Backbone bond lengths (Angstrom), bond angles and torsions (degrees), N, CA, C in turn:
res aa  C-N    CA-C-N  psi(-1)  N-CA   C-N-CA  omega(-1)  CA-C   N-CA-C  phi
1 M - - - 1.459 - - 1.530 108.40 -
2 S 1.313 115.40 132.22 1.462 119.58 179.19 1.530 109.60 -80.20
3 E 1.325 115.16 168.09 1.467 119.68 -177.71 1.528 111.98 -62.52
4 N 1.329 117.25 -35.90 1.460 120.88 -177.01 1.522 113.18 -85.20
5 E 1.317 116.82 -10.18 1.456 120.94 -177.71 1.528 110.18 -78.72
6 P 1.322 117.31 136.03 1.474 119.28 -179.97 1.522 111.43 -70.36
7 T 1.310 115.43 158.11 1.455 120.17 173.56 1.521 108.67 -69.70
8 Y 1.317 116.14 170.09 1.464 120.13 178.20 1.529 110.56 -57.02
9 N 1.329 116.30 -48.14 1.469 119.97 -177.82 1.522 112.24 -63.05
10 E 1.335 116.36 -41.46 1.459 119.98 178.02 1.519 110.95 -63.44
11 A 1.338 116.10 -44.32 1.465 120.61 -179.87 1.524 110.99 -64.08
12 A 1.324 116.92 -42.53 1.465 120.59 -179.10 1.531 110.84 -65.60
13 Q 1.321 117.41 -41.24 1.466 120.54 179.08 1.519 111.26 -64.87
14 R 1.332 116.25 -43.68 1.471 119.58 178.82 1.524 110.24 -65.72
15 L 1.319 116.68 -38.96 1.463 120.81 178.52 1.522 110.82 -62.24
16 E 1.327 117.13 -41.29 1.468 121.03 176.70 1.527 110.78 -61.25
17 A 1.321 116.74 -41.10 1.465 120.77 179.29 1.530 110.62 -65.62
18 I 1.322 116.75 -39.48 1.466 120.58 178.94 1.523 110.42 -65.33
19 V 1.317 116.75 -44.84 1.469 120.44 179.23 1.526 109.89 -60.04
20 A 1.324 117.28 -43.95 1.466 120.78 179.30 1.526 110.72 -61.52
21 A 1.328 116.73 -42.67 1.463 120.58 179.79 1.524 111.04 -65.13
22 L 1.331 116.77 -41.22 1.461 120.00 179.11 1.529 111.32 -66.82
23 E 1.336 115.92 -36.99 1.471 119.66 178.38 1.522 111.82 -67.41
24 R 1.337 116.68 -34.99 1.465 120.27 177.92 1.521 111.43 -66.71
25 G 1.325 115.06 -35.73 1.457 119.85 179.85 1.513 111.44 73.78
26 G 1.350 115.87 -158.81 1.451 121.28 178.56 1.510 114.41 80.75
27 M 1.329 118.02 7.78 1.465 120.79 179.81 1.525 108.83 -103.66
28 G 1.296 114.12 160.63 1.448 119.46 174.86 1.521 110.99 -74.48
29 L 1.306 115.73 168.38 1.456 121.51 -178.15 1.525 111.53 -60.65
30 D 1.326 117.40 -44.24 1.468 120.30 -178.81 1.520 111.82 -60.83
31 E 1.323 116.58 -46.31 1.471 120.05 -179.96 1.522 110.74 -65.72
32 T 1.325 116.75 -39.83 1.462 120.92 178.36 1.526 110.61 -61.36
33 L 1.322 117.15 -44.51 1.466 120.75 179.20 1.520 111.63 -65.17
34 K 1.318 117.75 -39.76 1.465 120.88 178.58 1.526 110.51 -62.59
35 L 1.326 116.25 -44.78 1.468 119.69 178.83 1.520 111.23 -64.85
36 Y 1.326 116.43 -40.66 1.465 120.20 179.18 1.529 110.09 -61.77
37 E 1.332 117.24 -45.36 1.457 120.86 179.01 1.529 111.43 -62.20
38 E 1.324 116.13 -42.66 1.460 119.70 178.02 1.524 110.24 -62.95
39 G 1.324 116.10 -42.86 1.458 120.29 178.94 1.520 112.29 -62.39
40 A 1.332 116.81 -40.16 1.461 120.21 178.72 1.525 110.77 -63.43
41 A 1.323 117.30 -40.80 1.463 121.27 178.18 1.532 110.82 -65.44
42 L 1.327 116.57 -41.27 1.467 120.61 178.81 1.523 111.22 -66.36
43 L 1.325 116.55 -38.40 1.464 120.63 177.83 1.520 110.10 -61.31
44 K 1.313 116.75 -41.34 1.462 121.15 178.47 1.528 110.65 -61.57
45 I 1.326 116.94 -42.98 1.469 121.23 177.83 1.530 110.12 -60.53
46 C 1.321 116.44 -46.21 1.467 120.22 179.97 1.520 111.50 -62.17
47 Q 1.327 116.97 -43.28 1.461 120.46 179.74 1.521 111.18 -63.29
48 Q 1.338 117.45 -41.18 1.456 120.82 178.75 1.526 111.14 -63.88
49 E 1.318 116.15 -41.82 1.473 119.89 179.41 1.532 110.89 -65.10
50 L 1.331 116.42 -40.43 1.465 120.11 178.52 1.522 111.50 -66.13
51 M 1.331 117.17 -39.77 1.463 120.39 177.18 1.523 110.91 -64.45
52 S 1.320 116.61 -39.02 1.459 121.13 177.82 1.527 110.57 -64.33
53 A 1.317 116.07 -43.88 1.470 120.34 178.86 1.528 110.48 -63.98
54 E 1.316 116.85 -40.04 1.466 120.12 178.40 1.526 110.63 -63.03
55 G 1.330 116.62 -40.14 1.459 120.20 177.04 1.514 112.15 -62.22
56 R 1.324 116.33 -42.72 1.471 120.03 178.25 1.525 110.88 -64.00
57 L 1.344 117.04 -40.10 1.463 119.83 178.31 1.522 111.04 -63.71
58 N 1.318 117.11 -40.78 1.458 120.49 177.95 1.516 111.37 -62.72
59 E 1.337 117.36 -40.21 1.464 121.05 176.69 1.523 110.83 -61.64
60 L 1.333 116.12 -42.48 1.467 119.80 179.63 1.524 111.09 -65.35
61 R 1.315 116.81 -39.24 1.468 120.09 177.47 1.519 110.94 -62.18
62 L 1.341 116.41 -42.16 1.460 120.03 178.49 1.522 110.92 -63.09
63 E 1.324 116.09 -42.39 1.463 119.48 177.79 1.524 110.41 -61.14
64 D 1.337 117.28 -42.01 1.464 120.65 178.71 1.522 110.76 -62.33
65 L 1.323 116.96 -41.99 1.466 120.41 178.59 1.524 111.07 -64.30
66 E 1.327 116.49 -40.97 1.460 119.71 178.77 1.522 110.92 -62.14
67 H 1.328 117.03 -43.50 1.473 120.82 178.51 1.521 110.46 -64.00
68 E 1.315 116.11 -39.06 1.464 120.11 179.64 1.532 110.63 -64.67
69 F 1.329 116.78 -44.16 1.465 120.15 178.68 1.522 111.21 -65.12
70 Q 1.326 116.87 -39.30 1.463 119.99 178.19 1.525 110.30 -63.96
71 A 1.312 117.21 -40.40 1.466 120.64 178.30 1.520 110.83 -64.90
72 Q 1.320 116.31 -40.74 1.474 120.01 178.80 1.531 110.73 -65.84
73 D 1.336 116.39 -40.57 1.466 120.12 177.82 1.519 110.91 -62.85
74 A 1.352 115.82 -41.03 1.471 120.31 -179.72 1.519 109.99 -65.46
75 Q 1.315 118.47 -39.52 1.456 122.00 178.59 1.524 110.96 -68.52
76 A 1.303 116.77 -38.29 1.467 121.30 -179.18 1.515 111.60 -68.32
77 S 1.329 117.46 -32.21 1.466 120.35 -178.79 1.536 111.87 -83.54
78 D 1.325 118.01 -9.49 1.474 121.37 179.34 1.488 111.98 -78.11
């Protein structure tokens, strides 16, 4: 994440506000397109953060499995 990029929570909150504004309507085409573009960029940030978190969770699961197998091996050799 770059310094200017919002955190996941910031991006998600802004995205929710954009969706609400788009659902309300009443804006001109230019403003609607600007909000849509901003929302698309924020969605990409959120998806990247979620993919990163999923990768970290998978790494932790693998570490847990490795520790479990090592413990089982240690018990089996006793």
